[in-house]
SEGUZA-939442 format. One record per residue (C-alpha): residue number from 1; residue in one letter; x, z, y. Coordinates in steps of 0.5 Angstrom, whole numbers, always signed. Layout:
<rec NUM "A" <X Z Y>>;
...
END
This chain:
<rec 1 "M" <+374 -375 +165>>;
<rec 2 "I" <+372 -369 +161>>;
<rec 3 "D" <+364 -368 +164>>;
<rec 4 "L" <+363 -362 +168>>;
<rec 5 "A" <+356 -359 +169>>;
<rec 6 "N" <+354 -362 +176>>;
<rec 7 "D" <+355 -354 +179>>;
<rec 8 "V" <+363 -354 +177>>;
<rec 9 "L" <+369 -355 +182>>;
<rec 10 "R" <+364 -356 +187>>;
<rec 11 "G" <+364 -351 +194>>;
<rec 12 "S" <+368 -348 +198>>;
<rec 13 "Y" <+374 -346 +195>>;
<rec 14 "P" <+379 -342 +201>>;
<rec 15 "P" <+386 -340 +199>>;
<rec 16 "L" <+387 -334 +200>>;
<rec 17 "V" <+393 -331 +204>>;
<rec 18 "T" <+397 -326 +200>>;
<rec 19 "P" <+398 -319 +204>>;
<rec 20 "L" <+404 -315 +205>>;
<rec 21 "R" <+406 -308 +205>>;
<rec 22 "D" <+412 -307 +207>>;
<rec 23 "G" <+415 -313 +203>>;
<rec 24 "E" <+412 -312 +197>>;
<rec 25 "V" <+404 -316 +195>>;
<rec 26 "D" <+398 -312 +197>>;
<rec 27 "T" <+394 -313 +191>>;
<rec 28 "E" <+389 -307 +193>>;
<rec 29 "T" <+387 -311 +199>>;
<rec 30 "F" <+388 -318 +196>>;
<rec 31 "A" <+383 -316 +191>>;
<rec 32 "H" <+378 -314 +197>>;
<rec 33 "L" <+380 -319 +200>>;
<rec 34 "V" <+375 -324 +193>>;
<rec 35 "E" <+371 -319 +194>>;
<rec 36 "V" <+370 -321 +201>>;
<rec 37 "Q" <+369 -328 +199>>;
<rec 38 "V" <+364 -327 +193>>;
<rec 39 "R" <+359 -323 +199>>;
<rec 40 "E" <+361 -328 +204>>;
<rec 41 "G" <+357 -334 +200>>;
<rec 42 "S" <+364 -338 +197>>;
<rec 43 "H" <+363 -342 +192>>;
<rec 44 "G" <+370 -339 +189>>;
<rec 45 "V" <+377 -339 +191>>;
<rec 46 "V" <+384 -341 +192>>;
<rec 47 "V" <+390 -337 +190>>;
<rec 48 "A" <+397 -338 +191>>;
<rec 49 "G" <+396 -345 +194>>;
<rec 50 "T" <+400 -346 +201>>;
<rec 51 "T" <+395 -342 +206>>;
<rec 52 "G" <+398 -336 +200>>;
<rec 53 "E" <+405 -337 +202>>;
<rec 54 "P" <+407 -339 +195>>;
<rec 55 "T" <+415 -341 +196>>;
<rec 56 "T" <+416 -334 +199>>;
<rec 57 "L" <+414 -331 +192>>;
<rec 58 "T" <+416 -330 +185>>;
<rec 59 "T" <+413 -333 +179>>;
<rec 60 "R" <+410 -326 +177>>;
<rec 61 "E" <+407 -325 +183>>;
<rec 62 "R" <+404 -330 +183>>;
<rec 63 "V" <+400 -329 +177>>;
<rec 64 "R" <+399 -322 +178>>;
<rec 65 "L" <+396 -325 +184>>;
<rec 66 "L" <+391 -329 +180>>;
<rec 67 "E" <+391 -324 +175>>;
<rec 68 "V" <+388 -319 +181>>;
<rec 69 "A" <+383 -325 +184>>;
<rec 70 "V" <+380 -326 +177>>;
<rec 71 "K" <+378 -319 +175>>;
<rec 72 "A" <+376 -318 +182>>;
<rec 73 "S" <+372 -324 +182>>;
<rec 74 "A" <+368 -321 +176>>;
<rec 75 "G" <+366 -327 +173>>;
<rec 76 "R" <+362 -328 +180>>;
<rec 77 "I" <+365 -334 +183>>;
<rec 78 "P" <+370 -339 +179>>;
<rec 79 "V" <+379 -337 +181>>;
<rec 80 "V" <+383 -344 +182>>;
<rec 81 "A" <+389 -343 +180>>;
<rec 82 "A" <+394 -347 +185>>;
<rec 83 "T" <+401 -347 +179>>;
<rec 84 "G" <+406 -353 +183>>;
<rec 85 "S" <+412 -351 +183>>;
<rec 86 "Q" <+418 -354 +185>>;
<rec 87 "S" <+420 -356 +178>>;
<rec 88 "L" <+416 -358 +172>>;
<rec 89 "A" <+419 -352 +168>>;
<rec 90 "E" <+416 -347 +171>>;
<rec 91 "T" <+409 -351 +173>>;
<rec 92 "L" <+408 -351 +166>>;
<rec 93 "E" <+409 -343 +165>>;
<rec 94 "L" <+405 -342 +172>>;
<rec 95 "T" <+399 -346 +169>>;
<rec 96 "A" <+400 -343 +162>>;
<rec 97 "A" <+399 -336 +165>>;
<rec 98 "A" <+394 -339 +169>>;
<rec 99 "E" <+390 -341 +162>>;
<rec 100 "K" <+392 -335 +160>>;
<rec 101 "A" <+389 -330 +166>>;
<rec 102 "G" <+383 -334 +166>>;
<rec 103 "A" <+382 -339 +172>>;
<rec 104 "Q" <+377 -344 +171>>;
<rec 105 "A" <+382 -350 +174>>;
<rec 106 "A" <+390 -351 +175>>;
<rec 107 "L" <+390 -354 +183>>;
<rec 108 "V" <+397 -357 +181>>;
<rec 109 "L" <+402 -360 +188>>;
<rec 110 "T" <+406 -366 +187>>;
<rec 111 "P" <+414 -364 +185>>;
<rec 112 "Y" <+416 -363 +193>>;
<rec 113 "F" <+423 -365 +196>>;
<rec 114 "V" <+425 -370 +191>>;
<rec 115 "K" <+421 -376 +193>>;
<rec 116 "P" <+420 -379 +186>>;
<rec 117 "P" <+417 -385 +184>>;
<rec 118 "P" <+411 -386 +182>>;
<rec 119 "R" <+412 -388 +175>>;
<rec 120 "G" <+414 -381 +176>>;
<rec 121 "L" <+408 -378 +179>>;
<rec 122 "V" <+404 -381 +173>>;
<rec 123 "D" <+409 -377 +167>>;
<rec 124 "Y" <+409 -370 +172>>;
<rec 125 "F" <+402 -370 +172>>;
<rec 126 "V" <+400 -373 +165>>;
<rec 127 "E" <+406 -368 +162>>;
<rec 128 "V" <+403 -362 +166>>;
<rec 129 "G" <+395 -363 +164>>;
<rec 130 "R" <+396 -365 +156>>;
<rec 131 "S" <+400 -357 +156>>;
<rec 132 "T" <+392 -354 +159>>;
<rec 133 "R" <+386 -354 +156>>;
<rec 134 "L" <+384 -352 +164>>;
<rec 135 "P" <+381 -358 +168>>;
<rec 136 "L" <+387 -360 +173>>;
<rec 137 "L" <+386 -363 +180>>;
<rec 138 "V" <+392 -366 +184>>;
<rec 139 "Y" <+395 -363 +190>>;
<rec 140 "H" <+396 -368 +194>>;
<rec 141 "I" <+399 -366 +202>>;
<rec 142 "P" <+404 -370 +204>>;
<rec 143 "G" <+406 -367 +209>>;
<rec 144 "R" <+409 -361 +207>>;
<rec 145 "A" <+412 -364 +200>>;
<rec 146 "A" <+414 -371 +203>>;
<rec 147 "V" <+410 -374 +197>>;
<rec 148 "E" <+405 -379 +198>>;
<rec 149 "V" <+401 -381 +192>>;
<rec 150 "K" <+397 -388 +193>>;
<rec 151 "P" <+389 -389 +190>>;
<rec 152 "D" <+393 -393 +184>>;
<rec 153 "T" <+396 -388 +182>>;
<rec 154 "V" <+391 -383 +181>>;
<rec 155 "A" <+388 -387 +177>>;
<rec 156 "Q" <+393 -389 +172>>;
<rec 157 "I" <+393 -380 +171>>;
<rec 158 "A" <+386 -381 +170>>;
<rec 159 "E" <+387 -386 +165>>;
<rec 160 "R" <+392 -382 +161>>;
<rec 161 "L" <+389 -375 +162>>;
<rec 162 "P" <+382 -374 +160>>;
<rec 163 "N" <+383 -366 +164>>;
<rec 164 "L" <+384 -370 +170>>;
<rec 165 "V" <+378 -368 +175>>;
<rec 166 "G" <+379 -368 +181>>;
<rec 167 "L" <+384 -367 +187>>;
<rec 168 "K" <+384 -364 +194>>;
<rec 169 "H" <+386 -369 +199>>;
<rec 170 "A" <+391 -365 +205>>;
<rec 171 "A" <+392 -372 +209>>;
<rec 172 "N" <+389 -374 +215>>;
<rec 173 "D" <+386 -382 +210>>;
<rec 174 "L" <+379 -383 +209>>;
<rec 175 "G" <+380 -389 +206>>;
<rec 176 "F" <+384 -385 +200>>;
<rec 177 "V" <+378 -381 +199>>;
<rec 178 "S" <+373 -387 +199>>;
<rec 179 "A" <+378 -392 +195>>;
<rec 180 "V" <+379 -385 +189>>;
<rec 181 "L" <+372 -385 +189>>;
<rec 182 "H" <+370 -392 +189>>;
<rec 183 "R" <+375 -392 +182>>;
<rec 184 "L" <+374 -386 +180>>;
<rec 185 "G" <+366 -384 +181>>;
<rec 186 "P" <+362 -379 +184>>;
<rec 187 "A" <+363 -375 +179>>;
<rec 188 "F" <+371 -375 +181>>;
<rec 189 "R" <+372 -367 +184>>;
<rec 190 "V" <+376 -369 +192>>;
<rec 191 "F" <+376 -362 +196>>;
<rec 192 "A" <+378 -363 +203>>;
<rec 193 "G" <+383 -360 +204>>;
<rec 194 "L" <+385 -362 +212>>;
<rec 195 "E" <+380 -357 +216>>;
<rec 196 "E" <+378 -362 +222>>;
<rec 197 "L" <+377 -368 +216>>;
<rec 198 "S" <+371 -363 +213>>;
<rec 199 "F" <+365 -366 +215>>;
<rec 200 "P" <+368 -373 +214>>;
<rec 201 "M" <+369 -372 +208>>;
<rec 202 "L" <+363 -369 +206>>;
<rec 203 "A" <+360 -375 +209>>;
<rec 204 "I" <+363 -380 +205>>;
<rec 205 "G" <+363 -376 +197>>;
<rec 206 "A" <+367 -370 +197>>;
<rec 207 "S" <+365 -365 +193>>;
<rec 208 "G" <+368 -359 +197>>;
<rec 209 "L" <+373 -356 +202>>;
<rec 210 "M" <+379 -352 +201>>;
<rec 211 "N" <+380 -349 +208>>;
<rec 212 "A" <+385 -344 +210>>;
<rec 213 "V" <+380 -343 +216>>;
<rec 214 "G" <+374 -341 +209>>;
<rec 215 "N" <+380 -334 +210>>;
<rec 216 "L" <+376 -332 +217>>;
<rec 217 "A" <+369 -336 +217>>;
<rec 218 "P" <+367 -336 +211>>;
<rec 219 "R" <+360 -337 +210>>;
<rec 220 "R" <+361 -341 +215>>;
<rec 221 "V" <+365 -346 +211>>;
<rec 222 "A" <+360 -345 +205>>;
<rec 223 "D" <+354 -347 +210>>;
<rec 224 "L" <+357 -353 +212>>;
<rec 225 "Y" <+359 -355 +205>>;
<rec 226 "R" <+351 -353 +203>>;
<rec 227 "A" <+348 -357 +210>>;
<rec 228 "A" <+352 -362 +207>>;
<rec 229 "A" <+350 -362 +200>>;
<rec 230 "R" <+343 -362 +202>>;
<rec 231 "G" <+344 -368 +206>>;
<rec 232 "D" <+342 -365 +212>>;
<rec 233 "A" <+347 -368 +218>>;
<rec 234 "A" <+344 -365 +223>>;
<rec 235 "T" <+346 -358 +221>>;
<rec 236 "A" <+353 -360 +218>>;
<rec 237 "R" <+355 -363 +223>>;
<rec 238 "R" <+353 -357 +229>>;
<rec 239 "L" <+357 -353 +224>>;
<rec 240 "H" <+362 -358 +224>>;
<rec 241 "D" <+362 -357 +232>>;
<rec 242 "E" <+362 -350 +232>>;
<rec 243 "L" <+369 -349 +227>>;
<rec 244 "F" <+371 -354 +231>>;
<rec 245 "E" <+377 -349 +235>>;
<rec 246 "L" <+377 -344 +229>>;
<rec 247 "N" <+380 -351 +226>>;
<rec 248 "Q" <+385 -353 +230>>;
<rec 249 "A" <+388 -347 +231>>;
<rec 250 "V" <+390 -346 +223>>;
<rec 251 "F" <+395 -351 +227>>;
<rec 252 "L" <+398 -347 +233>>;
<rec 253 "D" <+404 -345 +229>>;
<rec 254 "T" <+406 -347 +222>>;
<rec 255 "N" <+400 -345 +216>>;
<rec 256 "P" <+398 -339 +216>>;
<rec 257 "I" <+402 -335 +221>>;
<rec 258 "P" <+396 -337 +226>>;
<rec 259 "I" <+391 -335 +220>>;
<rec 260 "K" <+395 -328 +218>>;
<rec 261 "Y" <+394 -327 +226>>;
<rec 262 "M" <+387 -328 +226>>;
<rec 263 "M" <+385 -324 +220>>;
<rec 264 "K" <+389 -318 +223>>;
<rec 265 "R" <+386 -318 +230>>;
<rec 266 "I" <+378 -318 +226>>;
<rec 267 "G" <+380 -312 +221>>;
<rec 268 "L" <+380 -316 +214>>;
<rec 269 "L" <+387 -315 +214>>;
<rec 270 "P" <+391 -309 +216>>;
<rec 271 "S" <+397 -313 +218>>;
<rec 272 "E" <+400 -320 +219>>;
<rec 273 "E" <+406 -319 +215>>;
<rec 274 "H" <+411 -325 +212>>;
<rec 275 "R" <+417 -326 +208>>;
<rec 276 "L" <+424 -331 +211>>;
<rec 277 "P" <+423 -335 +213>>;
<rec 278 "M" <+415 -334 +216>>;
<rec 279 "V" <+415 -330 +222>>;
<rec 280 "S" <+409 -327 +225>>;
<rec 281 "A" <+406 -330 +232>>;
<rec 282 "T" <+409 -331 +238>>;
<rec 283 "P" <+405 -326 +243>>;
<rec 284 "E" <+404 -333 +247>>;
<rec 285 "L" <+400 -335 +241>>;
<rec 286 "A" <+396 -329 +240>>;
<rec 287 "A" <+394 -329 +247>>;
<rec 288 "R" <+391 -336 +245>>;
<rec 289 "L" <+388 -335 +238>>;
<rec 290 "D" <+385 -328 +242>>;
<rec 291 "G" <+380 -333 +246>>;
<rec 292 "V" <+379 -337 +239>>;
<rec 293 "L" <+377 -331 +237>>;
<rec 294 "R" <+373 -329 +243>>;
<rec 295 "R" <+370 -336 +244>>;
<rec 296 "A" <+368 -336 +235>>;
<rec 297 "G" <+364 -329 +236>>;
<rec 298 "L" <+369 -327 +231>>;
<rec 299 "L" <+373 -322 +236>>;
<rec 300 "A" <+367 -319 +238>>;
<rec 301 "A" <+364 -317 +232>>;
<rec 302 "A" <+371 -314 +230>>;
END
């Protein structure tokens, strides 16, 4: 595994939503969202992660979003490019574009729908990783991709791929995190991808958070990481509790439907527009989310 500086790929890296306006990607609003993350103390951002609805975007749109994010961040915070797709060819294309655009790392989703065997996953990630000089993170989200990666598979990839530096783990399995860190050591970056497990994962050695709720409350999420990193468990636990209902609200409907609605309500987005088959919040969900925002102190602040 390549050596990274201790502060590289650590902290809160919210996966940004993709704003849309009249069916087109709204790059002006997207640049503003990057600026919000800088201002609120996030350690970095992820472009075209699950929360960014990448499967509804063209390859060119994904590349353009990355270019906008790199320009808007202006070196103040790093940008991680989510480059995984349904085919190896498209993943290679997106990963090459990420390196050219100035991303700090590539977050590569496990190939979805095809349900490959472990040996296929190993060869796939080795092929992608060898095509780039970027540090590579595996995106493990079995609930979406229908592919489960075992700790032994991660170790096999790491043995053959020096630039594999970590993963994003979006599954309700803390044992997986312990097993991976036991095999690969504390320098291996593990990011929490399920909001409710943020504090527990940090407590057992995770390096950071890639949480959709960071779009709504970036400072609280970043402060949770900072408290855990300095060993202040009491503060981290308090922030974990403060974020609990917001974290749950992310999954009251398919992400990012609740996130986009709540961002619109607090003035971070001009609309909650989606592309089919994604749709906006129902009136019943909207009323429920308004209550969450009020109790979190976000609606009044807007």
